C-alpha positions as CSV (number, residue, x, y, z in Angstrom):
1,M,0.0,0.0,0.0
2,K,1.4,3.4,-1.0
3,S,2.1,5.8,1.9
4,K,0.1,9.0,1.8
5,A,3.1,11.4,1.9
6,A,4.8,9.9,-1.1
7,V,4.7,12.0,-4.3
8,K,5.5,10.0,-7.4
9,V,2.9,11.5,-9.7
10,I,4.3,13.5,-12.5
11,S,3.0,17.0,-12.9
12,P,2.0,18.1,-16.4
13,R,5.0,19.0,-18.6
14,P,6.3,22.5,-18.0
15,S,5.1,25.0,-20.6
16,D,7.5,25.8,-23.4
17,R,6.4,29.4,-23.0
18,S,9.2,31.5,-21.6
19,I,8.7,33.5,-18.4
20,A,11.5,35.9,-19.5
21,P,9.0,38.7,-20.2
22,Q,7.6,38.4,-16.6
23,I,11.1,38.5,-15.2
24,A,11.8,41.7,-17.3
25,D,8.7,43.2,-15.8
26,I,9.8,42.3,-12.2
27,L,13.3,43.9,-12.9
28,T,11.6,47.0,-14.2
29,S,9.3,47.1,-11.1
30,L,12.4,46.9,-8.9
31,G,13.7,50.1,-10.6
32,E,16.2,48.4,-13.0
33,D,16.9,49.3,-16.6
34,V,16.5,46.0,-18.5
35,T,18.2,47.5,-21.5
36,R,21.6,48.0,-19.8
37,E,24.4,45.7,-20.8
38,G,24.5,43.6,-17.6
39,L,20.8,42.8,-17.7
40,L,20.2,42.2,-21.5
41,R,20.0,38.4,-21.2
42,T,19.1,38.2,-17.5
43,P,15.4,37.4,-18.0
44,E,16.3,34.4,-20.3
45,R,18.9,33.2,-17.8
46,V,16.5,33.4,-14.9
47,D,13.9,31.5,-17.0
48,K,16.3,28.7,-17.6
49,A,17.6,28.6,-14.0
50,L,14.1,28.5,-12.5
51,K,13.0,25.7,-14.9
52,F,16.1,23.7,-13.8
53,L,15.6,24.4,-10.1
54,T,12.0,23.2,-10.2
55,S,12.5,20.3,-12.6
56,G,11.7,17.9,-9.8
57,Y,8.0,18.5,-10.5
58,H,8.4,16.6,-13.8
59,T,10.6,13.8,-12.6
60,D,9.1,10.3,-12.7
61,V,10.6,8.7,-9.6
62,D,9.7,5.2,-10.8
63,K,11.6,5.8,-14.1
64,L,14.4,7.4,-12.1
65,V,14.8,4.2,-10.0
66,N,15.0,2.4,-13.4
67,E,15.0,-1.2,-12.2
68,A,17.8,-0.4,-9.7
69,V,16.1,-2.3,-6.9
70,Y,17.7,-5.7,-6.3
71,N,16.7,-8.7,-4.3
72,V,19.5,-9.4,-1.9
73,A,19.6,-11.5,1.3
74,Y,20.3,-8.4,3.4
75,D,18.5,-7.2,6.5
76,E,20.8,-4.6,8.0
77,M,21.0,-0.8,7.8
78,V,22.1,1.0,4.7
79,I,23.1,4.7,5.0
80,V,23.9,7.2,2.4
81,K,25.1,10.3,4.2
82,D,26.3,13.8,3.5
83,I,24.2,14.1,0.3
84,E,24.4,17.8,-0.8
85,F,21.1,19.3,-1.9
86,F,19.8,22.7,-2.9
87,S,16.1,23.8,-2.9
88,L,14.0,26.9,-3.0
89,C,11.7,27.8,-0.1
90,E,8.1,28.2,-1.2
91,H,7.5,31.3,0.9
92,H,10.2,33.6,-0.6
93,M,11.7,31.5,-3.5
94,L,15.1,31.9,-1.9
95,P,17.5,29.0,-1.7
96,F,18.0,26.7,1.2
97,Y,20.8,24.1,1.1
98,G,22.6,21.5,3.2
99,K,23.1,17.8,3.6
100,A,20.7,14.9,3.7
101,H,21.4,11.6,5.5
102,V,19.2,8.8,4.3
103,A,19.0,5.3,5.8
104,Y,16.8,2.2,5.5
105,L,16.6,-1.1,7.2
106,A,16.5,-3.5,4.3
107,R,14.0,-6.3,4.0
108,N,15.8,-8.4,1.3
109,K,15.7,-5.5,-1.2
110,V,18.4,-2.8,-1.8
111,I,18.5,0.1,-4.1
112,G,21.5,1.2,-6.2
113,L,23.4,3.7,-4.1
114,S,23.4,6.5,-6.7
115,K,19.7,6.4,-6.8
116,V,19.4,7.8,-3.3
117,P,20.9,11.2,-4.1
118,R,18.8,11.2,-7.3
119,I,15.6,10.7,-5.2
120,V,16.8,13.6,-2.9
121,D,17.2,15.9,-5.9
122,A,13.8,14.9,-7.4
123,F,12.1,16.3,-4.4
124,A,14.5,19.1,-3.6
125,R,14.1,20.6,-7.1
126,R,10.6,22.0,-6.3
127,L,9.3,24.9,-4.3
128,Q,9.6,23.3,-0.8
129,I,9.7,23.6,2.9
130,Q,12.3,21.5,4.6
131,E,9.8,19.5,6.7
132,R,7.9,18.3,3.6
133,L,11.1,17.5,1.7
134,T,12.2,15.3,4.6
135,Q,8.9,13.4,4.6
136,Q,8.8,13.0,0.8
137,I,12.2,11.4,0.6
138,A,11.4,9.0,3.5
139,H,8.1,7.9,2.1
140,C,9.5,7.5,-1.4
141,L,12.0,5.0,-0.1
142,L,9.3,3.3,1.9
143,D,7.2,2.8,-1.1
144,T,10.0,1.8,-3.4
145,L,11.7,-0.8,-1.1
146,D,9.1,-1.8,1.4
147,P,11.9,-1.9,4.0
148,L,11.6,-2.5,7.8
149,G,12.1,1.2,8.3
150,V,13.5,4.5,6.9
151,G,15.3,7.3,8.5
152,V,16.0,10.7,6.9
153,I,17.8,13.7,8.5
154,L,18.2,17.0,6.7
155,E,20.5,19.8,7.9
156,A,20.1,23.0,6.1
157,Q,20.7,26.8,6.1
158,H,18.0,29.0,4.7
159,L,18.8,32.3,2.9
160,C,15.4,33.6,3.8
161,M,16.6,33.7,7.4
162,M,20.1,34.7,6.6
163,M,19.5,37.5,4.1
164,R,16.2,39.0,5.3
165,G,13.8,38.8,8.2
166,V,15.8,37.9,11.3
167,E,19.1,38.0,9.4
168,K,20.8,35.2,11.4
169,Q,23.7,34.0,9.2
170,H,24.8,31.1,11.5
171,S,21.5,29.5,12.2
172,G,20.7,26.0,10.9
173,T,17.6,23.9,10.7
174,V,17.5,20.1,11.3
175,T,14.5,18.0,10.4
176,S,14.0,14.2,10.6
177,A,11.6,11.6,9.5
178,M,11.7,8.2,11.3
179,L,9.4,5.5,9.9
180,G,8.9,1.9,10.9
181,E,11.8,0.4,12.9
182,F,13.5,3.8,13.0
183,K,10.9,4.9,15.6
184,K,12.5,2.5,18.0
185,K,15.2,4.1,20.2
186,E,17.9,1.6,19.5
187,T,17.6,1.8,15.7
188,R,17.4,5.6,15.7
189,D,20.4,5.8,18.0
190,E,22.4,3.6,15.7
191,F,21.5,5.8,12.7
192,L,22.4,9.0,14.5
193,A,25.7,7.5,15.7
194,L,26.7,6.4,12.2
195,V,25.7,9.8,10.7
196,R,28.0,11.6,13.3
197,Q,30.9,9.1,12.7
198,K,33.6,10.7,10.6
199,S,34.4,8.9,7.3
């Protein structure tokens, strides 16, 4: 049974229509001269950048996994840690970035290790909040592998806190999702200890 928090549905394909004219309007509203040399191609660059940074809406996670789930007689913890990610906060469309630590307790199925960072990117490349992003990664692995449990920790810094608002440059945010066996103290403690362990 699919978990409710998983998001594997592909959104409609992005429009081929450029948003460059709207970006030019925004720049003009901010008091800029869009005809000056440094801004001549900025609207097109922003259009391209935003479409890349939100490309996760159109990622088919099933296709991304691409048959990289293997039946293996293994029932221990698998951790992929220090996965760098970048996302955009949905409240101000400013970046937040950091590291993801992802673990699952296998039930005779494992996933190709490179697929875990790809799953993180699929959900990070959307307008997000860190709490939802954490849950989506965890539930995606739960649906894909049917493991005994999944643990996900995200550590991030948010430019919307650093550059505006409270302007706290050294603050960080940590979120976690612990599913199945990871709700048990001993499993969670093992995961946390292995995340903190230096490579």
